Every structure is written in C-alpha cells, then in structure tokens.
C-alpha positions, 0 to 999 in steps of 0.5 A: 387063117392065121393073122395077117402081119401089118405095120401100125397105120401111123408113126410116132405122134408129134406129142403124146402117145397112141392109145388102143381105145378099142382092140382085142378079142374079148367083147369087153375090150372091143365092141367091134366083135359084134359086127362081123365085118369089123370083128377084129377092128382097132380104134387108136387115139392120142393121149397126152397128160391123161387126156385125148384133147386140150381145149373145147371138147366140141372142136375136132381140132382140139384132139391130139390125134386130129391131123396125124398122118394115117399110113398104109399098113402094108403094100397093096392096091387102093380099091376104094376111096371116099373123101368128101364127107364132112368131119363131125362138128361138134364132136359127138354128133355121129354120122350114121349115114356113112359109118366109115366116113372118109376111108381108104380100102387097100387090097393086100392080096390073098383075099385080105383088104385093109380099111382105114376109116374116119379120115379128115375130109379132103386129106386123102392123098391116094386114088382108086387103082393106085399101088401103095407101099407100107408106110405111105401116107394115105390121109390124115386122122379125122372125125368123119362117119360114125366117130364119137371123137377123132381117132384112127379106125383100122381093120382087115376084112375079106372083100373090097367094100365096106360093110356086110357081107365082108367078114373081119380078118385078124391082124397082128402088128409087126415092129411095135412097142406095146406099153413101151416094150419092143415086140416083133409082133403084137396084138394090143388090147384096150388101154395099151399104148402103141408106137412103131419100134423103128 
C-alpha cells in the first residue's frame, strides 16, 4: 500500500543535528533492505562539528544522541515493550542475542506497527497496553541490542512482534526539514540531516 505518514521519532537535539545514517530504498543507502521485516528502516544519530561523539569513542555517553528523547511517531497502542537489556559497553560490542535491544512497538491501526529500537536501559516510560499520542516520550536514545553506536532505529512493519515473519511497511515523515528545507512530507536518505519543522 501507500507509505504511512508518521512524525519524526525525536525533537530538535540539544546540540548538533540529526543525521540519516541509514535510510532510503537503494541498498547502498540502506542495508536494512535485505531484511524483510526491516526493509524500510531508518537509523538516525546526532552529528556535531562533523562527529557523532566527543570524548572516548568506547563510552556510549560520549555520543551526542545518547539520552535524547525518543518520541511516538503516531497515535496508537503499545503492544510490546522490552526495557531491561544492558546498553553495549564498550561501543562496538554488539548484542546479537537481542538485536532490537530495548524497544517499543506501537499498533498504529490498519495493520501497521511502529518499532523504535536500541533504547537506553531503564528509560522506557510506557507500558504494554497503554495508548500513546504522536510526540509522546517513549524513552531515551541508547545503545542496546545489535547497535554499533548509539542511535535511533525506526521502522514500520505489518505485525506486533519483532523479527520475521513481519514485513516492512514504507513510511513517509510529515512536518520536517531535510537538509534545512521545510517539507510537508519527505523520505530522507543516507547522509541527509532531518529536523522537525515545527
């Protein structure tokens, strides 16, 4: 079906700007395309002065996006919460046993579910069964799961549990700036900066 319109899953960072690290519908720009359930996934991180961190690269807290609020991309009902997975330390030590890490899945209706992954341990502020509104704080950006450095992972899929047999659903973001240009709707690709336009 047509792409589902959602809001960016974060606000304006305290310092720096959000960068689309993976995103788009070409394999070179988005390695997620090979995974059916994450086919249209996005990874976002914060860049400041051309770098994603300041301080020791091994420390998750040195990364500019660490702890930034992760927000609900749309209204819906929380159907899955995992919140007790350790954040990877040192950065680069991936947890393949729990690839999504700490995450929230939201049923947005009409067979579309949003997954926000790699959240910071202990940061999740919602519970399974809870109704959420677009823009509501779900948790904090972390480095749990199969995460090579702190970032926000977002994708839409067609069922309420992580992993196959779920299939990815394309998303389009509304009310955003891409590389500084205000757009009513947009689909950023790898290398583009994004920010809410409001």
